[in-house]
N, C-alpha and C positions, 0 to 999 in steps of 0.2 A: 451512717451519717456521723459527721463529727460533732463533738460537744465542746463548746467554748464557755469558760466562766471567768468572771473577772470582778475585781474591786476597785473602786476609785475613792479612797478615804478623803475627807475633807481637809485633813492635816497629815503631815507625815507620821506614820504608824510603824511600830516595830515589825521588822519583816517576819519574825518567828510567829507572830499573831496572824498576819495577813496569809502566811504560808498555811497555817492551820485552817483558816476559813476557806481559802480557795481549794485546797485538798478536799474539804468536806463537800464543798459544791461538786467538784469533779467526780467524787465517790457517788453521789446521787444520780449521775448520769452514765455510770458504768454499764448500766443494762443496755445501752445503745451499741454494745459490742466493739469497743475500742481495743486496737491492737498495741497501743502504745499510749503514753501521757507525757506532758511537758509542762513545765512551769517557768514562768519569768516573774521574780518578785523584787520589788525595790520599796523603799519607804512610802513612795507615792502612788504605786500601781502593782497590782497582783494579777497575772493572767495565768489561766490554766487550760489546757486543750487535751482532748482525748480523740485523736485521730485514727482512722481506719487505714489499713495499709492498702486497700484497694484503690483509694483515691488520693494516694500519696507516693510519691516517687522517691526513692533514695537518692541522696543522703540527706534529705530535708529533715531537720529536727524541728519540733513544734514547742511552743509557739515560736514563729519566726518574728524577729524584731530588727529594727535598724539601730545603729549606732550613731 
């Protein structure tokens, strides 16, 4: 099973701080057996994902996001 974590701060926040906290959250769900990890961090949102290779097909990188 994939693990997803995220932070949506009330105001723009330092990306270093957001990265720290979203990494801590994904570290807490590493026991679910992830084969990879991915992060997308901006001052307004931080997303982290720990996908399993068996439910993900290459060349998808996680988390997926639109521009």
